[in-house]
C-alpha positions in Angstrom: 114.8 178.1 70.2 118.2 176.8 68.9 119.5 180.3 68.8 118.5 180.9 72.4 120.2 177.7 73.6 123.3 178.7 71.6 123.4 182.1 73.1 123.1 180.7 76.6 126.0 178.4 75.9 128.0 181.3 74.5 127.3 183.5 77.5 128.3 180.6 79.8 131.5 180.1 77.9 132.4 183.8 78.1 131.7 183.9 81.8 133.8 180.8 82.4 136.6 182.3 80.4 136.3 185.6 82.3 136.6 183.8 85.6 139.6 181.9 84.5 138.0 178.6 84.2 138.7 176.1 81.4 136.0 175.7 78.9 135.4 172.0 78.2 136.3 170.9 74.7 134.2 168.6 72.6 135.6 165.0 72.8 135.5 162.9 69.7 134.1 159.4 70.5 133.5 156.4 68.4 130.9 153.6 68.9 130.8 150.2 67.4 127.6 149.6 65.6 125.9 146.5 64.5 123.1 145.8 62.1 120.1 144.0 63.6 118.3 141.5 61.4 114.6 140.7 61.9 114.0 137.0 62.6 111.5 134.8 64.5 112.6 133.2 67.8 111.0 130.8 70.1 111.1 131.6 73.8 110.4 128.6 76.0 108.0 129.4 78.8 107.3 127.1 81.8 104.2 127.2 83.9 103.2 125.2 86.9 99.8 123.5 86.3 97.5 120.9 87.5 95.7 118.7 84.9 92.0 118.3 85.5 90.0 115.8 83.5 86.4 116.2 82.3 85.3 113.6 84.8 87.6 113.4 87.8 86.4 110.6 90.1 87.9 110.3 93.6 88.2 106.6 94.6 87.5 105.9 98.3 86.6 102.6 100.0 83.1 102.1 101.4 84.2 99.7 104.2 87.1 99.5 106.6 89.7 96.8 106.3 93.3 96.0 105.3 94.2 96.8 101.7 95.3 93.4 100.3 96.1 94.4 96.7 96.8 97.5 94.6 96.0 96.3 91.0 97.0 99.4 89.1 99.9 101.9 88.8 100.0 105.7 88.6 99.3 106.9 85.0 97.8 103.7 83.9 94.8 103.7 81.5 91.8 101.9 83.0 88.4 100.8 81.7 85.1 101.1 83.6 84.7 98.0 85.8 88.4 97.2 85.9 89.5 96.1 89.4 91.6 98.8 91.1 92.0 97.6 94.7 91.1 94.6 96.9 90.3 94.9 100.6 90.5 91.9 102.9 87.2 90.1 102.4 87.4 87.4 105.0 85.3 89.2 107.7 82.7 90.2 105.1 82.5 86.6 103.8 81.9 85.3 107.3 79.2 87.9 107.9 77.5 86.8 104.7 77.7 83.1 105.6 76.3 83.8 109.1 73.5 85.9 107.6 72.6 83.3 105.1 72.5 80.6 107.8 70.2 82.7 109.9 68.0 83.3 106.9 67.7 79.6 106.3 66.7 79.0 109.9 64.2 81.9 109.7 62.7 80.4 106.5 62.4 77.0 108.2 60.6 78.6 111.1 58.3 80.5 108.8 57.4 77.2 107.0 56.7 75.5 110.3 54.5 78.5 111.4 52.6 78.4 108.1 51.9 74.7 108.6 50.7 75.3 112.1 48.5 78.2 111.0 47.0 76.2 108.1 46.3 73.2 110.4 44.7 75.4 113.0 42.6 77.1 110.3 41.2 73.7 109.2 40.6 72.7 112.8 38.9 76.0 113.6 36.6 75.4 110.5 35.6 72.0 112.1 35.2 73.8 115.5 37.9 71.7 117.1 40.1 74.6 118.2 39.1 78.0 119.5 39.5 81.4 117.8 42.2 82.2 120.2 44.4 79.2 119.1 43.8 80.2 115.4 44.7 83.9 116.1 47.8 82.8 118.0 49.0 80.6 115.2 48.4 83.4 112.7 50.4 85.8 114.8 53.3 83.3 115.1 53.3 82.9 111.3 53.4 86.7 110.8 56.3 87.0 113.2 58.1 84.2 111.4 57.6 86.1 108.1 58.9 89.3 109.6 61.9 87.5 111.0 62.7 85.9 107.7 62.4 89.3 106.0 64.8 90.8 108.5 67.3 88.1 108.0 66.9 88.5 104.2 67.8 92.2 104.6 70.8 91.3 106.8 72.0 88.8 104.1 71.6 91.4 101.4 73.6 94.0 103.4 76.3 91.4 104.0 76.4 90.6 100.2 76.8 94.3 99.4 79.5 94.7 102.0 81.4 91.8 100.5 81.1 93.4 97.0 82.7 96.6 98.5 85.9 94.6 99.1 86.6 94.8 95.4 87.0 98.4 94.2 86.4 98.9 90.5 86.9 101.9 88.2 83.6 103.7 87.9 84.6 105.3 84.5 87.2 105.0 81.8 90.3 107.2 82.4 93.8 107.5 83.7 94.9 106.7 87.3 96.3 109.6 89.3 98.6 109.4 92.3 98.2 106.4 94.6 99.2 107.3 98.2 98.4 103.9 99.7 100.1 100.5 99.6 99.1 96.9 100.1 98.9 96.3 103.8 97.6 99.7 104.7 94.5 99.9 106.9 91.8 101.9 105.0 88.3 103.1 106.0 85.5 105.0 104.4 86.8 108.4 103.2 90.5 107.2 102.8 91.7 108.7 99.5 93.0 105.8 97.3 93.4 107.5 94.0 91.6 109.5 91.3 90.5 108.4 87.8 90.7 111.2 85.3 
């Protein structure tokens, strides 16, 4: 194969000479060389990433109100039960006081209805009052009981709403970004932060 390539080159050179063309001459060149040594290098690589904890918990309020205090900072370590935010509790406190006052009135009415029922029961046994009067006293007592139970539920709900004004960490972790400030108006679903 080398002989064939050489003979093609030779034929091309003869033809070029015959046509009066100059045959290119081999040019001597020199190159700088260097010796490469094998070594370990560290190539820094940067990647964009988002850290995700094993238990990311989004913190949102359960009631509406003005955010009175932000008790934590971004990146802070927190323990379960630690106070994170406080929402204005004045309205919730007034609702609780009103519900408790209504409950006291309902319990007083229930006690009076019970006394009336017991009295009529004794009078009915002595045949002094009719069955209608006894049944009516019993119904008023049952209504008073139901009213007291309803006001008890209202007081319980008001107590729970008051507890929602203080937002605590549900787990141990690190606080993420906090896009809200004291004075902001918040409502259920407003993102406050994340505990990771």
